[in-house]
N, C-alpha and C positions, 0 to 999 in steps of 0.2 A: 297619596299620602301627603298631608299638609300640616305644617307646624302652626299651632294656634295656642293662644293663652287660654287657660282655664278660667271659668267664672270664679270670682273671688269669694263668693258667698255673702256678698254685702246685703243681700235680701234673702230671708229664709226660704222663699219660694223660688229663688233663682230666676226671677222674672225680668231682670234687666241686663242689657248688653253691657259688658264691661268696657267696650270701645266707644259706643255712641250713646249709651244710657237709654236706648229705646226699650219700651215695655214689651217684652217678648210675648206675654200672654195675649197681646192685641194682634199678634201676627198669625195669620191663617195657617193652621196645621201644627202650631207649636204645642208641645206637651213637655212637662217637666220630667217625664219618664224617658224621653228620647236620650240616647247616648251622646248625641251632639246636635247642634242646631246652627244653621247659617243665618245670621241676622239679616232680615229683609231690609233693614235700614241702612246698614253699612257694608254688608257682605262678609263680616267677620265670622269665622267659624269658632263656635264656643263648645268646649267639651264639658259635659255634665260633671260637676264636681263630685257627684255621688258615685261615679265610676272609680273603682279601686285601682288607681294607676299612679305611679310615681313620676310619670312623664307628662309634659304639657304638649306632647306631639300626638296628633291623631293619626293612627295608621289605618289605611284602607286596603282591602284586597284588590290587587290588580286584575283578578279574575272576575269577581262578582260584585265588587264595590262595597262589600260589607265591612263594617268597622271591626278591626282586629283587636283593639284594646279590650273589648268586652268578652273576648273568647277565653275560656278557661285555660290557664297555663301560659297565656301570652306574656312575652317580655320582649322589649325592644333591645335587650342586651344580647339576644340571639342573632346569629348571622342571617337566619332565614326562618320563616314560619309557614307551616302548611295550614291554609285556611280550613277551619272546621266546617264551614258552610259548603264550599265547592271543591276543596281539595287542591286548589292552586297553591304552588309553592312561591311565596313572596320573599324577595331579598330585602332585608332590613338594612338598607344602606343610607348613610347620611346624604348621598347624592340624590335620594328620592324624597328629601324633606324640603318643603317649600315654605318660605317666610310669609306668603300671603296667598289668598285664593286667586288673585289676579295672576301671580307668578305660576301657580299650578295650572290655570286654564291656558296660559300662553304656552306652557310646556306641553300640555296635552294636545294642543292644536298645532304644534311645531311641525312643519312639513318634513323636517329632517329627522323627526323622532324615529328611532329604531335603525337608522343607517349606521354603518361602521365609520370609524374615524377616517378611514381611507376614502370611502365614498363621499363623505362630507368635504374632505380636502379636495377631491376632484371637482366637486360642484362649486367650490370657492373660486375656481379659475374663471367662472362666468360672471362678469361684472354687469350689474343692471344698467341699462341705458334709459329705458322708459317702459311704462306699462302700456299695453296695447288697448286702446279704447277705454283707458281708465280702469282696466281690470287687473287686479293684483295677481290673478291666477294665470295670466298670459303676459309674459314679459320679454321685451327685446333685450338681449344680453350680448356682450362682447367678450370673446375668448381672449384672456390675457396672454395666452401662449401663442396662438396663431393670428390674433387680431381680427378674426372674422366675426361677423354677426350671426347670431342664432336666435331661435325662439325657445324660451323655456316655459314649460307648462306644468301646472300643478293640477292633476286630475283626481277628482273624488269618485267619479263614475267612469269606468273603463273596463275593457277586456284586455288583460295583460298579454294573453297569447297572441292577439292580433298585432300588438305593438312589437312583440318579440319576432313574429314572422316578418313584418315589414322592415324591421331592423336588419335582418339578414337577406331579405328579398325586396328591395325597393321597387316601387312602381313609378314608371315614367310619368312626369307631369304632376307628381305629388311631392311635397317636401320630404327630403330624405331624413329618416330618423337616425340620429347619431348615437344617442345613449338613452337608456332608461334606468331609473332607480326606483325601487318600491320601498317606501317607508311605512311606518305603522299607520300613517294618516292619508297617504295619497301615492299616486304614481307621478314621478317627476320625469318629464320627457324633454330631451334636448333635440331639436330638429333644425334643419337648414332654414335660414331666413330667405323668403322669396320677396324681392323688391317689386313693388307695383301697387296698384289700387285694387281694392275689392270691387266686385260687381255691384255690391250695395252702395259703395261710394259713387260709382259711375252713374247708377240709376238715380241716386239722390241729387246729382248735379244736372242730369239730362232728362229725367222723367221716364223716358223710354229710349229704345235704340232703333236704328235703321234695321229693316228686316235682314239685310245681308249680314250685318254684324251679329244680330241676335242668333241667326242660324249658325254662324261660324262658332259662336261660343257654345251653343247647345251641342253642336257636333263634337267639339273638343271635349266637353264633359262626357258625352257618350263614349268616346274612345277610352277615356280613363276608366269609366265604369265597366266597359267591356273587359279591360285588363283585370279588374277586381273580380268580376263575375266569372271570368274564365280560368281562375286559379283552380288547382286540383281540389281544394276546399274553398268554394266561393266565399268572398267577403261581400256583405251587403253594407253599403255606406250608411244609409238611413238618415243622412242630414245634408242633402244637397240643397243649397240655398245661396242667395247672393253674397252673404257675408263669408261664406266658405269657398268662394271662387275668387282667385286673384288673377288679374291680367297684367302681365309685365309690360314695360314700355315698348318692347318689340312686338307685342301682341300675343305672346305665348300665354296659354291658359293653364292654370294650376288649380287642382281641387284639394282643399285643405281638410284637416280634422277627421279622424276616425274615432272620435270619442264615443259616438253612438253606434259604431259599427258592430256587426255580429257575424259569426260564421253561419252560413246557410245550412239548415238541417231540414231535409225534405220530409223527415218523419214527424216533425213537430207541427201540431195543429194551431199553436198560439205562441206568441212571444212571452218569454219568462218575465221580461221587463219592457214596458212600453217606453219607447224612446223616439226622439225626433222633434222637429219644430212644427208647431201647429200651423196649418194651412199648407205647408210643403209636405208634411208627413202623410203617407197613404193611410187610409182608414184602418188597415190591419195593424199599423204601427201604434195606433192609439186605442186598440182594443175593440174596434168597430167592424172587424172582419171575421171571416170564418177560417182564416188560415194565418200562419205565421208570416213574418216579413220574408220577402224573397227578392230576386232581381227585379221583379215587376214593381216592387215598392219604390225603387230608385227611379224607374221609368215614370211613375206617377209624379215624383218631385220634378223631373225634367220637364214634364208637360206644364206644370204650374209655373216653373221658372221661365219657360218660353213665352207663356202668355204675359207674365209680368214684364219681360224684356220688351215685348212688342207693344204693350198698351200702358204699362206703368201701373196696372191693376191686377188683382187676382181674378181668376175665371168667374167666380160668383158675383163679381162687381161689374166687370166689362169683359166681354169675350173678344178675342182677336178675330179679325176678319178673315175671309177666305183668301188664299187656300190653307191658312194656318189652323183655323178652328177645328176642322174635322180631325186633323192629326192630334191636336191638343186634347180634344174630347175623348179620343180613344185612349190616350195616355192616362187620363184621370178617371177612367171607368171605375166604378165601385168594385166591380168584379175583376180581380187580378188576371183571370184567365182571358179576359177580353182586351187586355192591354197589349201593346207591342212588347217584344223582347228588345233589349237595348240595340241589338244588331239590326232588327227590323226598323226601329225608330231612326237609326242612323241612315239607313237606306232611304227612308221617306224624307228625311231632312235634306239629304243630298239631291233627291229628285225635285223637291220644291225649289231648292237653290238653283238648279239648272234651268228650270222653267222661268224663274224670276230673272235670271241673267239673260235668257233669250228674249224675254219680253221687255 
């Protein structure tokens, strides 16, 4: 619902924008029969003066987006109006009237839209410190009550039930989720801040890692994945990659982000939504397999990750040397059935680690 001036009828064909004087007939899709038109020159919404309405406010259905002004019997003097197109009951409140299309779009995209005043008040306690990697959807914040640092995320793609589960059942070596809020536009997550450098930052500065360190990180990731896969309803992470791994100053390894995660369903033959980061994502995550994502999908990502840590390159570019390549090759098999389980992979990593230490 947006407040706009009507065209004043200065031209009998109503061809000119009353705001910027642009010739509307030159704009693609324009017709003088349309109930309204958004000028492509200035963005002004223009109500067709042929519409029998006493108001200069254009009312739109929140259900289907159809213009309500043109519906028989409509009046904005009513407290509400049931859309004759879709049946949605719209509240005709002055709070839903916008002075410009920009204001309307800002409101529609507001991450807090639909939250209660109490929820918004709770979120106001988290003061922005900085954006992470220049991203406005991942923000470092400080709690004005306990003075602790947290990460605040605005997620447009997510599985709320996974966040709800981890909120009540935290996994060791993953950031603890403190609160979640679901607005009309996104899921807002407050989680613990883990101080340290991502593996991506480490690789960017060093190129590759010593085998002992690479194996230790791969083993730590396997332990975390084992906890996820071992739940009564297993969670598949689906986005194991260097930027989602943080190494604390004391060497502790944490796995971040369950944005792409899903519950494992053994009866599904394919993923409903293909998710993951290309190169690290298993073929089945991108629609190139004959099965849905499973624990073996995360094993694929660990195999790629290990090759990158050892060589600084993806397996298709440079393959790690023996004794690492046979292990990696099995991890990244096209056929999930031929890959290790995460427990088997952990055993193999530990075996290679012992042999390397002895030699």
